[in-house]
C-alpha positions, 0 to 999 in steps of 0.5 A: 597672314592675319590682318586686323585694323581699328580704323574704318572707312568713311561710308558714302553719302548714299549708304549713310542716307539709306541707313538713316531711312532704315532708322525711321522704323526704329527711332521714334522722333522721325515719326512724331511730326505725323502724330494725332494731336486731338487728345493733347489739344482737347486736354489743353483747352480744358486746363483752368489753372493759370500757372503751369509748373513743369517738373523735369530735367535734361531732355524732359525740360530743355526742349519745351524750355527752348521753345518757350524762351524763343517765343515769349517775346512774341506770343501772348501766353494765356498762362504762366510757365515755370520749369523746375529743372534743378535740385538747387534749393535756392532755385526751388525756393525762388520759383515756389515763392512766385507760384500760387500753388492752389492755382498751379497745374504740375506736369511731372515729366520723366521718361524712366519714371525714376529720375532722381532730380524729378522725383525729389522735387515732386516729392517736396512739392507734394508735401506742400500741396495735395497732389491729385487728378485735379492739379497734376499730369504725368508724362512718362513711358507706359510701364514706368513707376511714375505712370503706375502712380498716375494710374493708381491716383486717376491722374491724367497720363500722356505716354512717351514712346519707348523709341523716343529718347529724351533729347529727341522728345521735344515734339512728343507730349514732353514738349507739346503738352505744356506748350499747348496749354499756354497757347503755343500753336503746336500744329504749326510746329509739327507741320514745320518739322514734317516739311523738314522731314519731307525735304530731307527724305525726298532729297530736297534742300535740307537733304543737301545741307545736312548731308554735306555738313555732316560729312564735313564734320566726320571727315574733319572730326580730328581737326575741327572737333569743337562746334560753336553755335553763335546765335544772334538773338537772346531768344535763342539762349534756350535753344543753345542749351538744348543743342549742347545736350543734343550734340554732346550726349549723342555724339560723345561715344565709343565707335564700333571699332573701339575708337572714342568719338566726339564733337564738343558743342559750345553755345554762344549769344551775339553780341554778348560773346563778341566781347569774350569767346570771339577772341578765341575764335579769331586768334586761338587754335584752329580747332573750331567750326562756327555756325551763325544763326540770325533772325531776319525780321525781329518784328520790333522796331525800337530805334536809337533816338537822336542826341539824347546824351551830350558828348557822343557826337562821334557816334551820331551814326547810331541816331535813328538806327533800329536795334534789329538792324544794329544786331544784324549788322553786328552779326554780319560784321563778325561773320565777315571778319571770321570769313576773312581768316579763311581757315575757320569753317563757318556757315550761316542760317537766317530764319525769317522771324521768331515764331513756332514754324521757325523754331521747329524747323531749326530743332528738327533739322538739328536732330536729323543732322545729329543722326546723320553725323552719328551714322557717319561716325559709326556710333549709337547716336541714341544711347548714353552709357557714359552717364549711367555710371554716375547715376549708379554711384549717386544711388549707392551714396544716397542709400548709405545714410 
């Protein structure tokens, strides 16, 4: 008889783990924590400009922007950092209004070297000020047109390895160059990412967490196909955006058997979204998992004062309460309320504090988690064919003027 099927067997944890180990030889982000930083640190030390303008979009901006947003309340930056990541003309105009062009280093980031949004903004800025080796840095693949432009004009160029995809590139020069220039400890970040790697591949704590969680996602992909990240710190807003791209662009694929796969990412901020999306989690359709992220120590002791407003005696329990305790108790209360439902899968990650070590730990663990989920789903985690058609249509439209 003839027999055909379009379903697949969920592979064992060990087979999936071995598959990830084999990817290390071909997928470059796994090896970025071990890179030599001498060239980047030497260059960063000699930058004299007070303003740093990153021109890039998607994976070329979301990663470094997430780390910058996370640390800006804690790190005393030596320079101002701007991100030109949209072709919205008002956004471009507003950012340029605050920028002293003569005192700005422009970092142009495009893996392909032909990203329409990036090159369009770069072309416009180059009409306002002469772009040369003294005020520009390029970050791209070694054989891209953007790299050729840099070489022709003697502009400093850092290379993005071909086997490092944009959404996995935060620990490549894409993130390390601009962050190092403004004074962020990039060595501390890479040390943290390497510890995550070692823990995962040596079957330590991160291995157990990631494998268990990834398998749950794969086994329950049809029931719980929406994954909510509920971050209880405003500093994690950029991280949420980075996660949405990483998760969505990596896992929304057609599997080897032709079946469409996908887990929908949603990024929320607490306590803000307690007043909106939380209602959907609590009483809406049971199609969501929720991961809460908390910060144990905000290292900011601002306190609610006593009796400064008359007529609120029923809220005296707020007197002398630290805001960091308030936000964490808000998080704990929501976690407890969701737990009581018993039919919404949740997990909770509590990081020690807001610093380079902790944001790198989060990012590396999320990237590995994405890879493992993709391996369970039997998809190509690292391509993005679904976005290419729109790019082709746009180019054709623009060519017909």
